[in-house]
N, C-alpha and C positions, 0 to 999 in steps of 0.2 A: 503493499500500500504505500503510495506516494504521500510524503509528509508535506502538509500545506504551509507555505511560508507564513510567518507571524505578520499580522496586520500593522501597518505603520501607525495607523490611527489608534489601534489598541495599545500599541508600545507607548505612544505618547499620552495615552489616558491613564495607563497604568503608572508610568514614571511620574506624571504630575500628581496623582492620586498617593503615591508612596511619599513624595516629597513634601506634600500638604499634611499627610499624616504624622511625618518626622517632625516637621515645624509645630504641629499642634501639641505633640507630646513634649518636645523641647519648651514650648510656651507654658504648658501646663507645669512642668518642673521648676522652671525659673519663677514664674508667679507665685506659685504655691511656696516655694522657699522664701521669696521675698516678703510675701505677706505673713508667713510664720515668724520671720524675724522681726517684722514690724509690730505684730501683735505681742510677740514675746517682750520686746522692749516696752511698749506700752503697759503691760501686767508689770513689769518691774518699776516703771516709773510710778505707777499708781501705788505699789508698795513702798516706795520711798516716801511719797507723799503721807500716806498713812503711818509710816515709821516715824517722821517728824512730828506728826500730830500726836502719836503714842507718847513720844518723848516729852513733848511740850505739855501734856495733860498730866502726866504721871508726877506724884509726890511720893518720895522715898523716905522714910522715917523708921528707925527702931526695927530694921529687918522686915518692913512691910511697904507694899506700894499700893497707892490708890489713885484712881483717876478722878480729877475734879469734874469730868464730864465725861459721858460716853463718847466713843468715836463717832464721827459723822456717818459712817457706813453702817446701817444696821443689820447687816449680814454677820457682823461679828458677834451678835448677841443671838443667833439662830443656833441651836445645838446641831454639831456635826455638818455644818453648812459648807465647810470647805475653807473657811474665811477664819484664820486664828492670829491671835498675839498672846506674847507671853513676856514676863519680866523676871529675870534670873539674876543671882549673884552667888558665884561660886557653886553653880549647880542646885542651888536652892531656888524654888519658884517663890517670887515675891507677889506675883499677881498674873492673872491670865484671863482670857476673854470667856464670856459665858457659853461660846460655841465649843470651846475645847474641854472635853471630859475625860481625855486619855491621860496616858503617862506625858511627862514633861517632854518639851521639843529639844533635841541635841543636835547642835551644829558643831562641826570641826573647828575647834578654837586654834589651834596650831600655837605659835609664838607672836600672834597679833600684838602690837603695842599701840596702835594707832585708833584714832576715833572716827575713821572713815567708814562707810557703809559696805557690807561684804554680802555676796549673794551665794546661795547654796541650793541643791536639790537634794532633799532627804525624804525619808519615809515618814508621812503623817498618820494621823488616825483614820483617815478616809481616803488614803491614796498617796501617790507621790505629790510632794509638797515644793513649791517653789517659795524661798523664804530669802527675806532681807534682814540683816542683823546688824547692830551697832553697839559699841561699848562707850559706856559714860564714866569717867573717873571723878565722882563727885567728891570723894575723900581720897587723897593720895595714899593714906596709910592703909587703906582697905581695898579689897578687890572691886574690879570695875562692876557698874551695873550694866547687863545685858539686855537690850531690847530685841525682841524677835517677832517678826510679824510674816505672815506667809498666806498663800492661796493655793489650793488644789491644782495640779497641773490638768486635771481633767476638765476643767473650766476653759483653759487655753486650748486644750485638744478639741473640745467641742466647737469652738469658734472656727479653728482652722479647718476641721472636718466639714463643717457647713460651708465654709468658704470653697473648700475643695469640691464639694458636691456641685454646688453652684457654678464653679469654674469649669468643671467636666462637662456639664451641659452646655454652656455657653461656647466652649471651644469646640465640642462636638458639632453643635449647631453651625458654627463659623465654619469648621472644616468641612462639612457636607456641603454648605453653600459654595465654598470655594471650590470643591471638586466639580460641583454642578456648573459653576461658571468656567471652570478650565475645561470641562467637556464640551460646553456649548462653544467655547472659544476655538478648540481644536477642530471639532466639527466644522465651524464656519471657516477656518483656516484651510481645511482639507478639501473643502467643497469645490475648488477649482480643479483638484485632481480627479474628483467624481465627473466633473463636466468632461474633462479629457477622457476619461474611460468611456463615457456615453458616446463622445464623438468618435472614438476608435470602434465602439460597437457598431455605430452606423456605417463606418468604412467597411469593416470586416463583414457585416451582413449585406453590403452592396447598396445601401440606401444613398450613400453619398461617396464621391470619389476624394474627397479631402476633408481634413478637420475644420469644423465651422464653430461659430459662437465667439463670444466676447471672453477673453482670459486676462487675468492680471499681467502686470508688465513683467513680473519674474517668471510667468508660465509662457508668455507668447513667443520668446525666442524659441523654446522647445517645440511649440506648435508649427511655427515657421519651417523649422528644420524637418518636422516629420512630414509637413505638406511638401516640401522640396524632395524629400526622399519618396514620397508616393508618386509624385509627378515623374521623377526619373524611373521609378519601377514600371509605370503604366508605359512610358515610351520604350522601356527595355523590351516589355511583353510585345508590344506592336512591332518593334524592330525584329524580334525574334520570330513573330508570325510572318513578317513580310520576307524575311531573309529565307525561311523554310519554303515559303511559296515560290520565290525566285529560283531557289535551289531544284526544286521539282520541276518547274517550267524550262529552266535552263538545260536539264538532262533529257526532258521528254522529247525533244525534236532529235537529238543524236541517236537515242535509243530507237525512235521510230524509223530512223534511216537505217539503222544496223538490222532491225527486224525486218525491214522491207528488202534489204539485200540478202537476207538469209532465205526469204522466200523465193527470191529470183535463183538463188544458187540451188534451191530444191526444184525449181521448174527446169533448170538446165541439167539435172540428173546427178548434181552433188549432194546427195541426200545427207551423207555423213557430216559434212562439213556445215551443211545447213541446220541439222539438228543440234550440232555443237553450239554454233552461234545462238540459235533460239534458246537453247537452255541456259546459256549464260546471259542472254538478254533478259530473260525471266528472273534470274536470280539478282541480277542489278536492278531490276524494276522492285523486286520485293525488298531489296535492301534500302532503295530510295523511298519507297513508301514508308517502311518501318522508321527510318531515321528522321524524315520529315514530320511524321506523325509524332515522333518522340520529342523532336524539337519544339513542335506545338504544344505539346503536354507540359514539357518543362516551363515554357513561357507563361501558361495559364498558371501553373503552380505559384509562381512568383507573385501572382495577384493576390493583396491581402484580403480582398472581398470574395474569395472563392466559397461561395455556399449556394447550395442547390436544395429545392424542395424535393425530396424523395418520391413521394406519391405522385406528384404532377409528371417527374420524368418517368416513372415506371407505367403510369397509365398511357403516355404517348407511345413509348417504346412496345409495350404490350400490344396496344392498339394496332401499331403498324406492322409487327410481327405476325399477329393473328390474321390480319388480311393477306400476309404474304404466303402463309401456309393454310389458307383457307380450303384449298383443294384437297389436303390431306385429312381434312376433318378434326384437326386438333383443338381440344378444350384448353383454353388458357384460363388459369385461376390466379387471381391477385389479391393478396391479403396484406395491405401496408397501412399502418396506422397513420391518421391525420397528423400534420404538424411535425413529422419528422424531417430534420435537415441534416444534410451530411457537408462536411467541410471539403467541398469538391467543386470544380467549375460545372456550370450547368450542361455545357456542350461536352465536357469530358465524361460527366455522369451518363449522359445519354449515349455517347459511344461505348462506354464500359457496360452498361445494361443491354445495349443493342447487340453487342458481340456474345455476350452470354445467353441473352434470350433467344437469339437467332440460332446460336449453336445448340440450344435444348430443342427448339421447334424443327430443326434440321433432323435431328435424329429420334425425336420422340415418335411413339406410336400413335398415341391418342391423348395424351395429357401433358400439360406443362404447368407447374405450380411455382409461383414467385411470392415469397413471403418476407417481410421485414419487421424488426423490433430492436428496441434499444437494449444494450447489454450493461452490466454493472461495471464495466471497466471503462466507460466512456465512449463506447463504439456502438455502431448500428450494424446488425448482423443481417444479411440479405442473402437469402437461400433460393437458388434456381434448380428445381428438380424436374426430371422427365422420366417416362416409363419406357425409354428406347432400350437398346442392347448395352449401354454403358461402356465402361473401359475397364481393362485389367489394370491393377495396382501399378504394374510398372510402367504404364502409359502416363500415369498422372503428371509426372513431370516432363516427359518428353514433348507432350502436345504444347508446353508453353515456350518451346525454343522457336526461333524465328524461322519461319518457312517450313515448319514440320507438320506433318498430318499424319495421324495413326492409320486412317483409312485413305490409302491412295486413290481409290476409286471415286471418292467424293470430290466435287469441284471446289476450288478455293486457293488462296494463297497461303494459308497456314498462317496469317498475321493476325487474326482476331484475338486469339487467347493470349499470344504474345504481348499484344498492344494492351489488352485488358489488365495483364499483371502488372506490366510497367505503369499504367494508370494507377492501378491501386497502391502500388508501392511508392510512387512519388508522392501520393497524398497522404502517406502513413498508414495504409490498409494493407490487407492480405486477401489472396484467392487460394483456396484449396479445394482439391476435386475429391470425391468420394462416391459411395453407393447411396441412392436416395431410398427412401421408404417406398417409392412407386415402383422401385425395381431397376431404374436406369441410372443416369449419371446425376450426382449432386455437386453443384459448384456454390460453395460457400464464400461469400464476400464480406469482408469487414472493412467499413470506413469510419473514420472519426465522426463523432456526433458534434455538428455545428453548435447546436443548443448548449451542450456542455462547454464547448470551447469559448462561446461567447460570454457565458456566465462566469468564467474563470479570469 
């Protein structure tokens, strides 16, 4: 099975989607970390304000501490609210918030001897606690007073999680809108190539001789080059046809003179010489006919619009051949599906079918069947069967040689099957002989399906 090449449009859309997805993930990570840092800083700044307030309101006397007024934030009065404060001196608790009912808060003291604010993360009664603490030497002869205030980290995490949730939905929506916009942009940018494909389809189907339509400035040079190539190809086809005709015409007169001289020699009693000359003239004529036909076939094959309707050609050929062999009472049966098109010049298809159907009618006893159907490998199978005597297997290849006829009693030049095989081969097809279900010869012709080719 032939692997289909990847679509440029799909590649661009996939690359754009991947890049947008990468950008959205990177944006999520950056914004989430920035917001987390910002909110954490806000939490600590709020703790610093409450710590200053706690220190300002506290009165420490005789190993006890009391507040002249409650803190401004009421959450410090709600039990296990996650908002706590405590005043200590040498591990002794002097005072604590109403919300704190567990053991004393313990922060790493170290060898600090300054009065600055320090922050820590410790385990609190309701989870991980973000704390700020400050030392106050009210009496240099005694240990410092330690003011501790903290907030559960879960409050910070809840805010960050809510932001991340909103951020995820927002960036997902933005990413999808960017993917949609990129897809539409790519489709719009690739539209000129679709127009070129459509124009080429018209050329290959024979509807037009050149690429037409309006194209962007970047594509127009390609269109002009292709049109120049098409014109040159058509001129080459016409030149080849003309040259083949000129060769045939130029050799026709000398051959006619030689043939006439042979008959004169025969009348003069020189039968052996006359027979030799006539035989060579026939061989020359056969080769001329074959080579000129081949030159015309090759020229037609160069045409990019070589497409023909199979049923139309088959109806014409079967109708003509059936009239030719009407005196034999042969029944011609035709079963060809409508709409089948082969990648072959119409004139060449008619010649190909004409040779095969004529050969079947010539040898049939009473019946010739012509059937056609598409195959899974992108070809059209055309079978011509008859109920005649058929051929032995050893003759299947011999009859395709130029000038060869298995039955030497039959009239003909022996070019029909040779030209038919050349035609099929030049168009990418095949011809094989075998035994038909009717009992006679079966000619199996395979030609490329033009509909499959145009769709590719």
